[in-house]
N, C-alpha and C positions, 0 to 999 in steps of 0.2 A: 359510484359506489362510497361508502364510508369507511372509516378504519375499523369498525367492527366486523363488517364483512370480510374485508381484506385480511384481518387477523384470522378469521376462521377459515378462508380458503387457503392461506400459506400452512395453518396447522395440518388442514387436511391433506394438502400435497405431500407435506414431510411424513406425516404418519403413514399415508397410503404407501409410500416409498419403504418406510422402516419397518412397516408390519404392525398389526392390531395391538400388540403388546408395548410398543413404543411409549415413551413417557417424555414428553416435552417439559424441560426444565428451566429453560429460558427463551424469550423472543423478543427482538428488538426490530421494530419496523419503522422504515422512513418512507413517507408518502411521497410521490413525484407528480407527473401528470395526472388529471382526473380521468377515471374511466366512467363512461357514460351508458345509459341503457342502450343494448345494442352491440357495444364494443366487444370484441374477443380480446380474452385476457389470457396470455399464455405464460406458463411459468417454467423456468429453467433452474437448475439447482446443482450444486457441487459440494461434495465434503471437503472442508478446508482443515479440519483438525479430527484427529482420532486420538483422544486422550484416555486410554485404559477403559474403553467402554463408554465414555462420553463422547458424541460425536458433535461438532460445530458444522453448521451447514449454510451456505451462502445462498439465498434465493433471489431471484429477479423476476418480477412479473411486468409484462409487458403488453402494450396495446399498439395500435397503429400510429398513436400519437406520440410515443415514447415509453420511457419506464414509468410505470405506474407506483410500483413499489420496489425495494430493496430490503432485505430482511437478513438478519443472522439468527439462526435456530439453534440451539443446544438440546439435545436429546440423548436418552438412553434407549438403545435399540432393543427391539425384542429378542433378537437372535444376533450372533456376530455377524458383523458387516465390515466388507473392506472398503477403505478410503476410495472412492471412485465418483464420476458423475453419475448423477441421479438418472440412470436409463434403464430401461426395460427392452426387450425385444421389440415391442410395441411403439416405443418412444421416438423411432425415426420421425413420425408424426403425431407428437404428443396431443393428448386431449386438450382442447380449449375450455374455459369456462366464460359463459355468455353473462354479460351483466344485464341482459333483459329481464324486465319484470315478468312475474309468475303470471300465468293466465287466469282468469275467473276470479279477478279482483273484486272488491265492493263496487256496488252502484252509487 
């Protein structure tokens, strides 16, 4: 998985939590171990700073091989949000993102 895909997945993870109207204003990503086709990529995050409507969120993406990436994302949320772990009632078993290639590719 390359940096472009990782950037997109981190952005999607954060905006899915923050709401459709959230606006990412900064994102810094550091890659770690590779994520290979078929690997399960699990994201966890937490709000680290609430600066008057601008939130800073720390995100870690892990595979079975270790940390694939760490990121710091700054955003303006769609609605007031309290600083807390990025959790929802279903987050006890958060959905994973598969790095498997799409089916039906070119021959």
